C-alpha positions in Angstrom: -5.8 9.4 -2.5 -7.6 6.3 -3.7 -7.3 3.8 -6.6 -10.4 3.4 -8.7 -11.3 0.1 -10.4 -9.5 0.8 -13.7 -6.3 1.8 -11.8 -6.2 -1.4 -9.9 -6.4 -3.5 -13.1 -3.2 -1.8 -14.2 -1.3 -2.4 -11.0 1.0 -5.3 -10.2 -1.3 -7.1 -7.9 -0.4 -10.3 -5.9 -2.5 -12.2 -3.4 -1.2 -13.8 -0.2 -3.2 -15.8 2.3 -2.8 -16.8 5.9 -6.1 -16.8 7.8 -7.3 -14.0 5.6 -6.5 -13.2 1.9 -4.4 -10.1 1.3 -4.2 -8.2 -1.9 -0.9 -6.4 -2.5 -0.6 -3.6 -5.1 2.1 -1.1 -5.7 1.4 2.5 -4.8 -2.1 1.6 -3.5 -4.3 3.2 -0.8 -5.3 0.8 2.0 -7.9 0.6 4.8 -6.1 -1.3 7.6 -7.2 -2.7 11.0 -4.9 -4.3 13.5 -5.7 -5.3 17.1 -4.3 -6.4 20.4 -3.6 -10.1 20.7 -6.1 -10.4 23.6 -8.9 -8.1 22.2 -11.3 -10.9 21.0 -11.8 -14.3 22.7 -10.5 -17.1 20.5 -13.8 -19.0 20.4 -15.6 -15.9 19.0 -12.8 -15.3 16.4 -12.7 -18.9 15.3 -16.5 -18.9 14.6 -16.2 -15.6 12.8 -13.3 -16.9 10.6 -15.2 -20.1 9.7 -18.3 -18.2 8.6 -16.2 -15.6 6.7 -14.2 -18.3 4.9 -17.4 -19.8 3.5 -18.7 -16.5 2.4 -15.4 -15.5 0.8 -15.5 -18.6 -1.4 -18.5 -17.1 -3.1 -17.2 -13.5 -2.9 -13.5 -13.6 -3.9 -11.5 -10.3 -3.8 -11.3 -7.7 -5.2 -14.8 -6.8 -4.1 -17.1 -4.4 -5.8 -19.2 -1.9 -3.9 -22.0 -4.4 -3.3 -19.7 -7.1 -1.9 -17.9 -4.6 0.3 -21.2 -3.4 1.7 -22.4 -7.0 2.4 -19.1 -7.8 4.1 -19.5 -4.9 6.5 -23.1 -5.8 7.2 -22.4 -9.5 7.9 -18.8 -9.5 9.2 -17.2 -6.1 9.7 -19.8 -4.6 12.0 -19.8 -7.7 14.2 -16.0 -7.6 14.5 -16.0 -3.9 15.2 -18.6 -4.3 18.0 -16.4 -6.9 19.6 -13.4 -4.6 19.4 -15.3 -1.6 20.7 -16.7 -3.7 23.6 -13.3 -3.3 25.3 -12.4 -7.0 26.0 -9.0 -8.0 27.1 -6.3 -5.8 28.5 -7.2 -2.6 26.6 -3.5 -1.7 26.7 -4.0 1.1 24.2 -6.1 3.0 26.7 -2.8 3.8 28.5 -1.5 7.2 27.1 2.2 6.1 27.2 1.5 3.0 25.1 -0.8 4.9 22.7 2.0 7.3 22.2 4.4 4.6 21.1 1.8 3.4 18.5 1.3 7.0 17.3 5.0 7.4 16.8 5.2 4.1 14.9 2.3 5.0 12.6 4.0 8.3 11.7 7.5 7.1 11.6 7.5 6.4 7.8 5.3 9.4 6.9 6.6 11.0 3.7 9.3 8.3 3.1 7.4 5.1 2.7 3.7 6.1 3.1 1.2 8.9 3.5 -1.0 8.4 6.5 -4.3 9.9 5.5 -6.2 9.1 8.7 -6.0 6.9 11.8 -7.6 6.3 15.1 -6.0 4.4 18.1 -8.7 2.8 20.2 -8.2 0.9 23.5 -8.0 -2.5 21.7 -7.3 -1.7 18.1 -6.1 0.6 15.3 -7.9 1.7 12.1 -6.0 3.6 9.5 -6.1 4.7 5.8 -2.6 4.9 4.3 -1.2 5.3 0.8 2.0 3.5 0.1 4.7 5.4 -1.7 6.2 3.7 -4.8 8.3 0.6 -4.1 6.9 -0.2 -0.7 4.5 -3.1 0.2 2.0 -3.2 3.0 3.2 -6.4 4.8 6.7 -4.9 5.2 5.3 -1.6 6.5 2.9 -3.2 8.9 5.5 -5.6 10.3 7.7 -2.6 11.1 4.9 -0.6 12.7 3.7 -3.5 14.8 7.1 -4.8 15.8 8.4 -1.4 16.9 5.3 -0.4 18.8 4.8 -3.9 20.3 8.4 -4.0 21.6 8.0 -0.6 23.3 4.6 -1.5 24.7 5.9 -4.7 26.2 8.8 -2.8 27.8 6.3 -0.4 29.5 4.1 -3.3 30.6 7.0 -5.4 31.8 5.8 -8.3 29.6 7.0 -10.6 26.9 5.1 -12.4 24.1 2.8 -11.2 21.4 1.4 -7.7 21.8 -0.5 -7.5 18.5 -2.6 -10.2 16.8 -0.3 -11.6 14.1 -2.6 -10.9 11.2 -4.2 -7.6 10.2 -7.2 -6.9 8.1 -6.5 -4.8 4.9 -8.6 -3.7 1.9 -7.5 -1.8 -1.1 -9.5 1.5 -1.4 -10.8 1.5 -4.9 -13.1 4.5 -5.1 -13.8 8.0 -3.7 -16.9 6.6 -2.1 -14.9 3.9 -0.2 -12.2 6.4 0.8 -14.8 8.8 2.3 -16.6 5.8 4.0 -13.4 4.7 5.8 -12.3 8.2 6.7 -15.8 8.9 8.2 -15.6 5.6 10.1 -12.2 6.7 11.6 -13.7 10.0 12.8 -16.8 8.4 14.2 -15.4 5.3 15.9 -14.5 7.0 19.2 -18.0 8.5 19.5 -19.7 5.2 18.7 -17.7 3.4 21.3 -18.5 6.1 23.9 -14.9 7.2 24.5 -14.1 10.5 26.2 -11.6 12.9 24.8 -8.1 11.8 25.9 -9.0 8.1 25.7 -8.0 7.7 22.1 -5.9 9.3 19.3 -7.5 10.6 16.2 -5.6 11.8 13.1 -6.9 13.3 9.8 -4.0 14.5 7.7 -6.0 16.8 5.5 -8.3 18.2 8.2 -5.3 18.5 10.5 -7.2 16.8 13.2 -5.4 15.2 16.1 -6.8 14.4 19.6 
């Protein structure tokens, strides 16, 4: 379910950049995080981005295991703590909104992607997905976020951005990385102190859904 280093070298890889760099590879497996528009205060996020941009200049993607580990220690864990703190509206804590996100994540299952694992938290979503041949991640994420955001705003009676425009993504390049991300998905609700019924957990191969 993953792409090792030698596989990635053979793939058609392109790089796009908005606030964060994004590597796009055909038929790749990705770790993806996307969050609510109000989940982190702008001042915190701006400072994080500035520090991350300086670090990224010295650690361009694709990252090896050492660089990935350093990223998580310096940046990923800090971002995850902010997300798990439950700032903002926490709209995904509402079961009816969480259900719309669940349906959007699984909508393309078997036709455009394989959803290996996912967790819907009150402020954000983590998932590991493998793209089927011919599909690219930006197109898939745009569809998932647009559909779920539209339905969520209908439920909330609101307009405007539901999701933060940009998502974080990383090409999974080894079995070790794959297991790390799947374990993170399983453990995220426990680390955040969430009770059963306050999140949605999915593991395709363990057939776990909560």
